[in-house]
N, C-alpha and C positions, 0 to 999 in steps of 0.2 A: 514495428514493421509487420505488414500483413503476411503471415507465414502460410500462404495458400499452397504453394508448390513445395513438395518435400521428396527427398530421396528415401525410399523405404528401407534402404540398408542402414540408415541412421536417422531416425529410429525405425525399427521394423514395425512397431505398433502404429505407424502412420497409415498402414492399410487397415481400414475399418472392418470389412466383412471377412468371413472365414473362406479363404480360397480353396480349402480342401473339401468344402461342402458342394456336392455336384449341383449344377444348374444348367439347363440347356443354353442359356445365354453366355455362360462363363466358358470361353474357348481359349483362354490364356492362363499362364501360370505366373507365379511370383517372379520367376527369373526373367520374364518378359518385361516386367515393369521397371522402367528407369525413373519415372517420376509419378507421384500421385498428385492430383489437383483437387482441393476442397475437402471439407469435413463437416460443414454446417448443414447444407441442404442436400448436396450430392457429392459424390467422389468419382472422378474420372482417372483414367490410367493411360500413361504414355510410354511408348516403346521407342528406343533410340536406334536409328539406322544412319550410319555415317555421322554427319554433324547436324542432323535434324531429328526431331521427335515427331511421332505420329500417334493419334488417338486409337486406343484399342476399342473393340466393338461393343463393350458393355460398360455401364456406369451403375454405381450403387446409389439407390434412393435412401438417404439417411433417415428420413421421416418414417417411411413405410418398411424399411429394412428388407428391401427386395432388389433384385437385379432388373435393370431396364436396358433395352438396346440403346446404343449411342451411334447415331448416324444423322448428319445434317441433310435433310431431304430437299429435293427440288422444290422450288417455289417458296423457299423460306429466306435465308440470308442472301444478300445481293451477290456475294462472291461465289455462290454455288456453281453457276454456269462456267466459271473460269477454272474449275478443278474437276478431275475425273470423279466418278461416283464410287470411290474406293478410299476408305480411311487411310490406307497406307500410301496414298498419293496426295494426301492433304496435310502437309507439314504444319506443325504448330507455330513455327517461326513467323511466317507472314500472317497467320490467322489468330494467334493467341499471345505469343511470347513477348511482344512489345509491351504489353500491359502487366505481364507477370515476371518481369525482370527489369534490371537497370542497364541501360546503354546497349540494347540489342544491336549488333552490327549486321546490317543487311548484306554485306559482302562475305564476312567470315562466319556469320551465324553465332558468334561468341557473345557472351554477356559479362558484365562486370560482376554481377551477382544476381541470383534468382530471387524472386519476390519483390515487393515494393520497399526498396531500401531508401536511404536518405536522399540520394540524388534524383529519385523519381519525382519528388515534390520540391526539392531545393535546387535542382540543377547541378552542373559540374561542381565538385567540392574539393578537388585536389589542392587548389591554392588556399582555400579556407582551412583545410586540414593542416597544411604546413604552417599557416600563420592566421589563426582565427580572428576575424574582424567582421563587423556588420556590413562592411562595404564590399566584401568579396564573396558573398553568398546570397542567393535568393531566399527571402523569407516571405511566403505567401501572405502572412499576416500584415506585411507592410506594403503590399501591392494594392492597387485599386480593386474593387470587388469583382469586376469582370475577369481581370487577369488572375486574381486569387482563385476564383471558381474554375478557371481553365485548368489549373493544376489537378483538379479532381475530375472534371468533365473529360479530359483527355482519354480517360479509360472508362469512366462511368457514363458512357453514351453509346448509342448506335449511330454509325455514320460510315464515312469512307474518306480516304485521303483525296486531296484535290488532284494529285497526279498518280496515275496507276496505268500500267504496271510499273513496278520499281525493281530494277535488277532482274527483270524477266518474270516477276511473281506479283500477284495481286495481294495487297496488304489490307488488313482490316483494323489497323490502328494508325495514329497520326505520326508517320515516320518523319523524323527530323525535329519534332516539337520538343522544346525544353521549357520548364516553368520560367516565366518572365517574358517569353515570346507571345505573339498573338496566335492563339489556337486556330482562329478563323483563316490564317494563312496556310494551314496544313490540313484542316479537317472540315468536312461538311456534314452537319447533322442529317440524319435520314429524312428525306422529304416525306411530307404527308399532305394529302388533299382532304380538307375538312369534309366530313360526311362519309369518307371511305373507311372501312374496317380492313386492316391489312395484317400481315405477319407481325409488324412492329407496333402498330397503333390501333387504338379504338377510334370510333368515328369522330369523337370530339378532340382527338389529338393526344389524349392520355396514352402513355406507353402500354403496350400489350404484353411485354416480356421483360425479363430481368436485364440488368446492366444498362438500363435506360434512365437512371435517376437524373442524369444531366439533361436529357431530352425533355423530361417533365419539368425540371426545376427552372429552366430558362423561360418557361411560359408563365411562371408564377409571379404573383404580386411581390413576394418576398425578394426574389431575384431582382426585380425592377427597383426595389428600394434599398439594394445594396447588402442584403443578407448573404452570407457565404455558407458554404457547406460546413466549414469548421466553426460557424456560430453555434451549431448544434452537435457536431461530431468532433471527437478528438482522435485524429489518425494515429496518434502514438499509443492509443489503447486505453480503455477504461473497463470497469467491471460491469458496465451497463450493456444491454443489448445494442448491437449496431455501433458500438463505441460512442454512444451518446455521452455528452458531458454530464448529464443528469438523467435519471429515469424519465421516460417519455411523459408520464403524468405530471412531472415537475417542470421539465424542459420547456414545454410550450407556454406554460403559465408565467414564465419569467418575463415574457413580453405581452402575453395575451390574458392577463388576469381579468376577472370580472370588472366591468365598468371602466376599463382603460380606453385610451384613445385608439389603440390598435384593435379594440374589440376582443371579446364580445361585450356588448353594452348592456347586457342583463345585470341584474343586481348580484346574482351568484352564478357559478358555473352550472349548477343543477338547473337553474331557471333557463339557462341557454340550451342545455342538452336535453332537458325534460327526461332525464334518467337519474336514478338514485346515485348519490355521491360515491358509493363503494362499488358501483357496477362498471363493467367494461364499456357500456354505452355512454358513460360519463367522461370517458377519456377522449381527448382531442383527436387522436389518431384514428379512432373508430370511424369517424365521419369524414375527416379531412385527409386521411392517409389510408384508405381502405386497402386491404391486401388483395389486389386484383391483377398483379403482374406475374406471369408464370415463370417459375425457375425450373421446375421439373414436375411433370404429371399434374396433379391437382394441388401442388404446393406453390403458393404465391408469396410475393413480397409486396411491400407497401408502395403505393403511388406517391409521387413527390410534386404534384402540381398544387396540392393543398386546397384544391377546389372541392366543394361539397357537391357531389353528383346527386341530383334529386332522383327519386324513384321514377318520376314521370320522364325525365330526360333519359334515364337509364333504359326504360322500357322502349322509348321511341328510337334511341340510337343503338340499342342492344349492348349497353355497357353495364357491367356489374356495379352496384352501388352499396354504400355503407349500411343502409337500413336493412336491405335484404341479405347482406352478408351475415348479419346476426339473426334476423327474423326470416330465416329461409323458408319457413312454413307459411309465410304470408305473401300475398301478391303485391304488385306495384300499386294497385288501386287502394288497398288497405293502408299502405305506407303513406301514400299521398293524402289520404283522408286524415290520417293522424297529423301530418304536417300542417294541414290547413287550419288546425286549431292552435298552432303555436304562434303567439302574437309577435314574437321576436324574429320571425322568418318572413321574408318577402312573399306576400300572397300571389304576386304576379309570376314569380319564378316557380313557386311550388305548384301553382295551378296550371302550369304549362300543359296544353292539350295533348293528349296522347290516346291511343286506342288500347283498350284493355280486353 
């Protein structure tokens, strides 16, 4: 279970920063915090008022160990115009809690449990708990690939419900969806016009921000061929980063070893990447999953289209690319010139015209 939302009273160490250390952005106390959210990239804090929770005005940047203001600005998320410009008037129930709890009730605002418990991915489990059988529970592994991926995309995507408002409030998660149902009947992925750079997308359609792995993935060749999120990730937890089934350097090569039908078709991985075997540039994710999607400040997470964004394309469309993510001191012209010498890369795509 993804233990993202925690009550700081149990355990108190759930709060990462020292709240006793003064900071201009820190305007609340421990007693104000009913829940903390997150611990890997950022940590946010929620105050309970009545039967709703509301975000407090500062968040902790885990990477840089500093406080940053937390307020969703105008011109960003689609729902902003529907709520006052005040954190204490933006409840987490319609905007967050559906994906950070099980069975959020839009009438009572109650949940079965906080965080991603069993029923979030397997659907209602009361009958199964009373009399376990394969026939009375949803197992995404036994669904078709689209339905299986829907279990993950319901929360790992940017979009909006097909019907809004619901019970007088605008919701930012697919109200009514359960695994095994068709997500498309409840949820529309965020629109994007090719060529436009927006709050959510780069010009080529790659996600611009975190929590959009699903928006990326449905564009990918792997999604088209029936690969699922849990082909690579184990949601029950592993010792690997991002709950990967195996370390990233191993995971990709299970299907994409050198000379395989899936590619790359070079004799060795080093011949494909043109980087030394023990270097970060030799890892598949360096080029096919660059860290270009913002989660907080300059901290980014990896793209999930698995496309290689060429330096020329990146320059033309103003998209970060894997080459310059590592070779930050080099320009797009330099990177393009290097790629032109790689015999295993399409010269037509690499040589795409752009102005330097």
